[in-house]
N, C-alpha and C positions, 0 to 999 in steps of 0.2 A: 828697214822699207827699202821696196824697188827703186832703183835710182835710174833715171832718165838719161839717155846718152846724149840726149838733144835738151839744150838748156831752155829753162822757161822763159817767159817773156819777160821782158824788164819790167823793174816797179815803177820806173819813173813815167812808163806810158799807160794811161788807163784805158787808153782805147782798145775795141776788140779787134786785133787786125784780121787777114784773110786766112793766114794759117792758124789762129786758133779757131776761127769760124768753121774750117774745114774738120777739125778734131770735132768739134761742137754740133756739126753734122750727123758724125759717126753715133755720137752720144743719143742725141734726141731720135734718130732712128730706132737705135736699140730701145730706150724708154717707150717709145709707141708702140713696139713689138710685145713689150711685157703689160704695159698699163691697158691697152684696149684688150688684150685678152684676159682681162680680169672683168671687162664689161661687156664684151661680145657675144659671151656665153650666156648671158642674164635672159636675152630675149630667146634661147633656143631651149630652153629648160620644159615648157609644154610640147616641144617636139621629139626632145629625148623621151618623156614619159610616153607618148605613143609608139614611134619608132622602135624603141627598145622593148616596150610591153607588147602584149596580144591582143588582138580585137577583141574591144569590149571589155578589156582589163589592163589599162594604161599601168604603169610605173608609180607608184606613190610621189609625191613631191619630194618627202625627206631624202628618198633615195637619189634621186636625181640631182637635188643640191649640191652633193658630193662631188660633182663634177666643178663644183664653184671651192667649195670646202677643201677638197684635194690640193688643189691649185693654190689658196692662200697659205695652207698649212705648209707646202713646200718652200714657198717663198720665206715663210718666218723660219722655216730649217736651215736655210742654204745662206741665210743674211751673217750670221756669225763666224761662219765657215769662209766668207769671201775675204776678208782683211788677211788671214793667215795663209789661204791659197794664193793670193797675189803676191805676196812676200816670196812664196816657196817656186812659185811657178813663173811670175812677171805679169805684170798686167795688163799687155798686150796679148799674150798668148791665153790668158784666163778669160780674157774679152771675148775673144774670137771663139776659146771652146764654149763659151756661156752662150753665145750666138749658135753655134752648131747644134748644141743640146736643145736648146729651147725648138729650132727648126726641126730637128729630128723627132722631138717630142709631138710636136704639131703635125707632122706627117702620119706617125703613128697612131694619133687621135682619129684624124681623118679615118684613118684604116680600121677602125674598133667595130666589132661585131657585136660586142655585147657591152651594157652600161658599166658592168665592173671593169672590164678591158680597157673603156674610156676612161675611167677614173684613175687607173694605173698610170695610163700614159699621161694625164694630165698630172700627174705628181711629177713624172718626168719633165714634162714642158716646163712646170713650176721650178724644177731645181734650177733650169736654165736661166728662165726669166728673172728668178729671185736675184740673181748675181749682176744683171745687167746695170741696175740703176745704182748701187753702190758703188760698183767699178766705174762707172760712166762720171760719177762725183771726182771719185780719185783721179781721174784721167783728165778731167777739165781743171780740176785745181791744179795739177802738176804743170798743164798747158798754158795757162795764161795766170798764176799766181792769186794767192788770197786776196790781193787789193782790188779784184776785179770780180769777187765772187758775187757780189750784188749782181750784176749785169749777167752773170753765168747762171744764177737762180732763175733770172727773168727767163732766160732762155731754155733750161730745163724744165721750169714751171708750165711751158706750152702742152707739153704732152698730158702733164696732170689734169690741166684744165679741160682740154679737147676730150680725153678719154672718155669721162662720163656722158659726152654729149654725142660724140662719132661713134663709140663702141656698139651701142644699142642699135643705133640706125646701120652701121655696116652689117653688124649680125644680121637684123632684120632683112635689110635687101639681098645679101648672098643666099639665105634660107629660102626666101621667096622666087629669086629669079634661077636660082640654081638648085641646091641642096644644101643641107647640115654639115657637111663635109666640108664645103668650100670656106667655113669659119675658121677651119684651120689650115687648109690648104693654101689660103690667101699668105702664109706666111712663109711658102716654101719660097717664092721668088724675092720677098723681102729679104728673107733670111740668108738666102745667096749674094744677093746686092750688097748685105750689110756685111758679110764675111770680106767680100772683093774689096769694098770700101775700108773696110778696118786695115785691112794688110797692106793697103796703099798709102793711107794716111796716118795711122797712128806711129808714134815714134818708138822705136824697141826701147826696152829696159832690160835691167840685168837682176835676177831673183837673187834675193839675200835673205835667207831665213832668220827669223828675228826670235820666235819664240815657238816654244811645243803648242799643238791643237789638243785640244779637251776633248779627247775621243769619249772618255767617259759620260761627259756631261751631255754630247750629242748623243750616245747610246740610250741615257735616262730621259731625257726631254722630249725628244721626237716621237720614240713609240708610246709615251706616256701621254701626251697630246692626241695622237690619233686614236689610240685606244680608248680616252676617256670622251673625244666625240662620236666615236663609232658606238659606244653605248647610249650617249643620249640620241643618237639620229636612229637607231633601231627601236625605241618606245613605240612608234606609230604601228610599226608591223605586229609587233608583240603583244599591245595594249596593255602592258603593265610594267612598272619599273623592277618588279618582284621577280620577272623571268632571268633564268641565268645568262641569255644572250644581251640583256641590258646592264645588270648589275655587275656581271664577272669582269667584262673589259672597261666599265665606268671605274671601279674601285680598283682595278690594275693601275689604269691609268692616273688616278690620284696619287697612289701609292710611289708609282715611279717620278710623278712631279715632286713629291715632298724626298723622296731619295736624292733628287736632282737638286734641290734647294739646300740639305743638307750637304751635297760636295761642294758645291759651287761656292757655300760661306769658307770652304775648309781649302779649296784649290789653288795654288799659285796663281795659274793663267787659266780661269774659269772661262767655260763657254759663254757666260752671261755675268758682268760683274756686279753682283747685288748689293756688294758693299756702297754702290752708288745711290742706293735708294735711301741711304742716310741722308741724303739733300732733299729738302723737304719740298723745295720747288718742283723737283723731278718727281717725286714720290706722288705728288698730288696731282701733277699734269697727267702720268701714267693713270693713274686709278680714274680720272673723269674721262679721259681719252679712251679707255676701256669700256667703261658704260655708254658713253656717246656712241664709239663706232660699234657695239654690238646692235644698238637700237637703230643706227642709222643705216649701216651697212645690210645689216640682217631684214629691216623693214622695206628698204626700197628695192632689193631684190622681187619683191612680191609685185611690185607695181607692175611690169612687163607682162607677169603671168596674169594678173588681174584683168588687162585689156584683151587678152587671148583668149582666156578659158571664160571670163564670165561676159565679155562685151562680144567676142568673138571675132576680133580684130586680127588682121595678118601680122606677122613679124616685122615687118616694114613698118606698117602703121602703129605698132606699139613702140618699135624704136622712137619713131618721129615724137609719138605722145610725151615718150619721158625726157626728150631734149630739155624743157625748159628747166630741170632741176640743174642740168649742167652749167645751163646759161645763166641761174641766178648766181651759183657758186662763182663763176668765172666774174661776175662783176664785185662780188665783194671779198675774195680772197685777195687779191693784192692791197686792197685798201686796208683790209683789217692787219695784212703783215706790216705796212707802213706805220699803221697807228700802233702797233705791238710795239713799236721803237720808242714812241713818246708817251704812251698812256699805259700803266700797269696793267696788264692783262686780267686781272681780277675784275677791272671794271669794262672788258670788252666781252670776255666771253660769256657771261651771264646773258647779255642782250642776245647771243646768239643762240644760246640754248632756249632762251624765251621763244624765240622764232621758229625754231624746230622744234619745240613741244607743241606749239600753237598747230602747227602743220601737220604733225602725227595726230593730233585730236580731230583734226577735219578728215584726214584719211578714214579714220576711225569710223566717220559718219558716211562715207561715201557707199552708197547700193548700187543696184545694178543698172539703175536708171539715170544717176547724177549726170549731169550735162559734161562734156570733155571741156569745154573753158574753163568751167571752176576748178575741175581737176588739174589741169596744167596749171591755173594758179596757185594751185596748194603745192604743187610741186617747184615752182618758182621760188616760192616762199621758203621752203624746206631747204632749196640751194642756197638761198641769201644767208639762211642762218648757218650753215654747214662750211662756207667762207668764212664767216666771221667766227667760227670756231678753231677750226683746224691749224690754221697758222700761228694765231696766237697762242694756241696750247704747245707747237712746235718751240716756240720763242721761250715760252716761260719754262719748260723742261730743261733746256741748253744753257740758259741765260747764266745761271750759279756757278756751272761748272767749270772747273779749272781746263784750261786749253788742251791739256794732255788727256782729260776724260771725256771731251767733246766726242768723239769718234765712239766711244764706247756707250756712252748716254744716247746718243743717235740710234745706236745698234737696239738699244732696249726699245726706243721708240718704235723703231721700225718693226720689231718682233710683237711687241705689245699690241701693235695697230692689227696687224695681221692675224694674232690670234684673236683679238675681239672680233674681227671680220667672221672668222670662223665658228667662234662661238655664237654669234649672232644669227649667222644663216643657220647653223644647225638647230638652235632652240628655236627659232622663230617658223622655221620650216617645220618642224615636229609638232608645233601648234595649230598651223595650217592644217598639216596632214589628217589628225587628230579630229580637228572641227569639221573637216569635210567628211571625214570617214562616219561623222555622226549625224549627218544629215541624210536623209533617207533617198532623195531626189537629185542633189546636188551633184554628184560625178556622173550619173546617165545623163542629166540635162549639160554637164561641160562636154560629155561625149558626142553629143547629138550635134555641136558645131562642126564635128569632123567626119560625121556620118548622120545625116539628116534622115535616113532612112530607119533610125531605130525611135524618131519622135513617136509613132504608133504604139512601140512596145512599151514604152514609159508610161503613156496615157494621153498622149496629145500634147497640141500648142499650151494648152492651159497646164498640164503638170511641168513641163520644161521653164515654163515663165518662175512655176514656184521654186522649181530646182536653181534655177539663177539667181533666185532670191535668196535661198539657202546658200548659196555658195558664197554671194555676196557678204552674207552676215559671218562665213568663216573667216574672209578676207578683214572682215570689221575686227574680229577677235585678235586676228594677228595683230594688228594696228594698234590696238588696245595695248596689248603685251608690249609694243616697241616705244608706245607712249609712255607707260610706267618705267621703262628703262631709262628713259629721257628724263623722267622726274626724278631716279636715283642719282640720275648724273649730277643733278644740281647740289648734292649734299658735297661733295668734293669741292665744287666750284667756290664754295663759302671762303675755302682756306688758300686759294689762289693770291698772290700778292696782290693788294691794292693800293700799294706806294712804290714808288722806284726804287729799285733794287740797284746797289754798287756792285759792277763788276767785281769777281773774286780775283785774289792775287794769287798767282802760283807757289808753290814752295820752291824753297831756294833750291832745292836738290835738282829740280827741272833744268833741262838744258835750253838758254834762253837761244840758242842757234838753231835748234831743230825745228823741222818742218813742224807745223800743227796739222794733224791727220784731218783729212776731208771728212767732214760729216756726211753720214747716208742719208739720202734725200728719203724720207718716207712717202710710200703711194699706197 
């Protein structure tokens, strides 16, 4: 592992001193950049549809949703690479390189002239952003010591809680007051400041390569995931799964992922340690998280789009209207995390899932005329449920692992969450796109928000009203799918622990003096 030339804080002092706070400032700045960019783009998807489409023929929702999917897939791809690269090149240098890569990707996104170019630049941006959080956890642990990780987690939890609230609002304000380019260009001054700050504050470290990197695993898993999701996202434009553009990449992706599993179970240092799945709590938590995250992140991505396309709201207004979801999560996430230390998670998570399921069901009843106060109340309820599910699942997944396996287990958690988000976005955006295409007046009515001159061509105000009703029905169907996925997630929650579990004892061959690897915080 990389060795710090600056001694860590004394274990006798539990206070967070000024030197540690300076380091925390660097890490929080990087985390804010990464997490905000996962949510700031959500409100821009309708803008991308019109800007990169042609007059009267906007791009499909499934196509522009790849600006989100590509970013989260890149995050998932780079997470297992981060620990090996930190050992090989040094934590400080790699962290600064990650900020630089993220900033460069942001500038290139702002310069994109085509939706496919933007998607490619989002991949570059995600490769840098994906390293910031796990590297930040490692830097913080070394700076303050594991005995103060509770306080440090509270600090690092700030961007996790604020991201879902501020991201859509910031994105909406920038698009409305300037242009869509500024949701990416704003990262340029922040990135430059972050580089200068990190270069001055972070202690230097000495690279000490520890093990070889699983390049074969990377070559199998990353293209496999991308090919599979590409095939799924192509269904709306082709109209059938029998089209070669759909089934060839999907089948190729599945084959590559099966090959990865075969390879990972035999490699000495695999990209993902699948042997950890023998731990029942980890396996059940991963399965629960996958189905829950697919429904949650895929479904809530549609909310800003609903406000803009069905209700005709501005990007800023739609960002403000979805803020209650983040506020709800901010209220329950710390409470649920504290309860998970005292109450078995099998008695906490189901309650959160019930709340989310109720919220998704209520969203599936929202029409083109539903009042904003009830919608915001529904989003607030969903946020409450989300906060009651995420942290307990993280706790359950890692609690029964040996200390030397925690870092690898948290890597599985991170990747599982990012893949689930990508799958959810791809699947539910396909459902919405197909539903809108199946309604004769829905897309023309949506287009009338941006070009009122076509109202007469559609058939007048009555036809527009009917088209918006059809569009609202399409969104309802998408939330029915999200609701069904939440119901599926109830099955693995039955197997979560319902009584207190003893902490595992490490094997005798473990080095008791070795530093415990810092877990990588999922986001």
